[in-house]
C-alpha positions as protocol buffer text, in pm:
chain_id: "A"
residue {
  index: 1
  type: UNK
  ca { x: -2868 y: 14420 z: 3543 }
}
residue {
  index: 2
  type: UNK
  ca { x: -2612 y: 14700 z: 3375 }
}
residue {
  index: 3
  type: UNK
  ca { x: -2356 y: 14463 z: 3484 }
}
residue {
  index: 4
  type: UNK
  ca { x: -2492 y: 14216 z: 3296 }
}
residue {
  index: 5
  type: UNK
  ca { x: -2570 y: 14410 z: 2990 }
}
residue {
  index: 6
  type: UNK
  ca { x: -2205 y: 14532 z: 3025 }
}
residue {
  index: 7
  type: UNK
  ca { x: -2069 y: 14179 z: 2963 }
}
residue {
  index: 8
  type: UNK
  ca { x: -2239 y: 14117 z: 2690 }
}
residue {
  index: 9
  type: UNK
  ca { x: -2185 y: 14436 z: 2502 }
}
residue {
  index: 10
  type: UNK
  ca { x: -1827 y: 14351 z: 2575 }
}
residue {
  index: 11
  type: UNK
  ca { x: -1828 y: 13999 z: 2445 }
}
residue {
  index: 12
  type: UNK
  ca { x: -2029 y: 14079 z: 2072 }
}
residue {
  index: 13
  type: UNK
  ca { x: -1931 y: 14442 z: 2048 }
}
residue {
  index: 14
  type: UNK
  ca { x: -1550 y: 14428 z: 2140 }
}
residue {
  index: 15
  type: UNK
  ca { x: -1544 y: 14060 z: 2062 }
}
residue {
  index: 16
  type: UNK
  ca { x: -1310 y: 14037 z: 2353 }
}
residue {
  index: 17
  type: UNK
  ca { x: -1339 y: 13747 z: 2596 }
}
residue {
  index: 18
  type: UNK
  ca { x: -1063 y: 13849 z: 2823 }
}
residue {
  index: 19
  type: UNK
  ca { x: -1247 y: 14171 z: 2921 }
}
residue {
  index: 20
  type: UNK
  ca { x: -1554 y: 13957 z: 2936 }
}
residue {
  index: 21
  type: UNK
  ca { x: -1432 y: 13734 z: 3167 }
}
residue {
  index: 22
  type: UNK
  ca { x: -1301 y: 14001 z: 3426 }
}
residue {
  index: 23
  type: UNK
  ca { x: -1629 y: 14210 z: 3386 }
}
residue {
  index: 24
  type: UNK
  ca { x: -1798 y: 13865 z: 3495 }
}
residue {
  index: 25
  type: UNK
  ca { x: -1632 y: 13838 z: 3821 }
}
residue {
  index: 26
  type: UNK
  ca { x: -1807 y: 14193 z: 3986 }
}
residue {
  index: 27
  type: UNK
  ca { x: -2164 y: 14049 z: 3844 }
}
residue {
  index: 28
  type: UNK
  ca { x: -2101 y: 13755 z: 4009 }
}
residue {
  index: 29
  type: UNK
  ca { x: -1980 y: 13948 z: 4271 }
}
residue {
  index: 30
  type: UNK
  ca { x: -2298 y: 14142 z: 4315 }
}
residue {
  index: 31
  type: UNK
  ca { x: -2528 y: 13891 z: 4208 }
}
residue {
  index: 32
  type: UNK
  ca { x: -2409 y: 13673 z: 4537 }
}
residue {
  index: 33
  type: UNK
  ca { x: -2527 y: 14006 z: 4777 }
}
residue {
  index: 34
  type: UNK
  ca { x: -2821 y: 14001 z: 4580 }
}
residue {
  index: 35
  type: UNK
  ca { x: -2903 y: 13634 z: 4660 }
}
residue {
  index: 36
  type: UNK
  ca { x: -2780 y: 13704 z: 5025 }
}
residue {
  index: 37
  type: UNK
  ca { x: -3067 y: 13980 z: 5080 }
}
residue {
  index: 38
  type: UNK
  ca { x: -3307 y: 13757 z: 4920 }
}
residue {
  index: 39
  type: UNK
  ca { x: -3279 y: 13510 z: 5098 }
}
residue {
  index: 40
  type: UNK
  ca { x: -3473 y: 13730 z: 5397 }
}
residue {
  index: 41
  type: UNK
  ca { x: -3765 y: 13786 z: 5213 }
}
residue {
  index: 42
  type: UNK
  ca { x: -3869 y: 13526 z: 4947 }
}
residue {
  index: 43
  type: UNK
  ca { x: -3776 y: 13202 z: 4871 }
}
residue {
  index: 44
  type: UNK
  ca { x: -3882 y: 13154 z: 4557 }
}
residue {
  index: 45
  type: UNK
  ca { x: -3708 y: 13432 z: 4415 }
}
residue {
  index: 46
  type: UNK
  ca { x: -3381 y: 13263 z: 4614 }
}
residue {
  index: 47
  type: UNK
  ca { x: -3353 y: 12942 z: 4446 }
}
residue {
  index: 48
  type: UNK
  ca { x: -3456 y: 13120 z: 4085 }
}
residue {
  index: 49
  type: UNK
  ca { x: -3151 y: 13322 z: 4134 }
}
residue {
  index: 50
  type: UNK
  ca { x: -2991 y: 13038 z: 4260 }
}
residue {
  index: 51
  type: UNK
  ca { x: -3025 y: 12887 z: 3989 }
}
residue {
  index: 52
  type: UNK
  ca { x: -2889 y: 13148 z: 3732 }
}
residue {
  index: 53
  type: UNK
  ca { x: -2543 y: 13179 z: 3966 }
}
residue {
  index: 54
  type: UNK
  ca { x: -2555 y: 12809 z: 3887 }
}
residue {
  index: 55
  type: UNK
  ca { x: -2552 y: 12926 z: 3539 }
}
residue {
  index: 56
  type: UNK
  ca { x: -2307 y: 13219 z: 3604 }
}
residue {
  index: 57
  type: UNK
  ca { x: -2071 y: 12934 z: 3724 }
}
residue {
  index: 58
  type: UNK
  ca { x: -2092 y: 12735 z: 3416 }
}
residue {
  index: 59
  type: UNK
  ca { x: -2056 y: 13029 z: 3232 }
}
residue {
  index: 60
  type: UNK
  ca { x: -1718 y: 13120 z: 3429 }
}
residue {
  index: 61
  type: UNK
  ca { x: -1518 y: 12764 z: 3300 }
}
residue {
  index: 62
  type: UNK
  ca { x: -1662 y: 12761 z: 2983 }
}
residue {
  index: 63
  type: UNK
  ca { x: -1504 y: 13115 z: 2894 }
}
residue {
  index: 64
  type: UNK
  ca { x: -1199 y: 13111 z: 3066 }
}
residue {
  index: 65
  type: UNK
  ca { x: -1140 y: 12746 z: 2819 }
}
residue {
  index: 66
  type: UNK
  ca { x: -1315 y: 12946 z: 2553 }
}
residue {
  index: 67
  type: UNK
  ca { x: -1029 y: 13238 z: 2618 }
}
residue {
  index: 68
  type: UNK
  ca { x: -770 y: 13002 z: 2664 }
}
residue {
  index: 69
  type: UNK
  ca { x: -807 y: 12805 z: 2303 }
}
residue {
  index: 70
  type: UNK
  ca { x: -782 y: 13143 z: 2145 }
}
residue {
  index: 71
  type: UNK
  ca { x: -531 y: 13352 z: 2319 }
}
residue {
  index: 72
  type: UNK
  ca { x: -349 y: 13338 z: 1979 }
}
residue {
  index: 73
  type: UNK
  ca { x: -584 y: 13486 z: 1769 }
}
residue {
  index: 74
  type: UNK
  ca { x: -719 y: 13798 z: 2081 }
}
């Protein structure tokens, strides 16, 4: 949760898409580990976390393209 909050802080406070994009990778790695642990405990939590993981992958794609479009401004 701290890393997720950190990504939002970086994006909105510092307005840095590059750093946001770089920090999002470790967050996704930690989240995948969480899903693996949850798989042994609770199926519903895995399904809900999987939906959020799909959103995170889309988020990576979206912000990568946004970063590419605004490279001259950042």
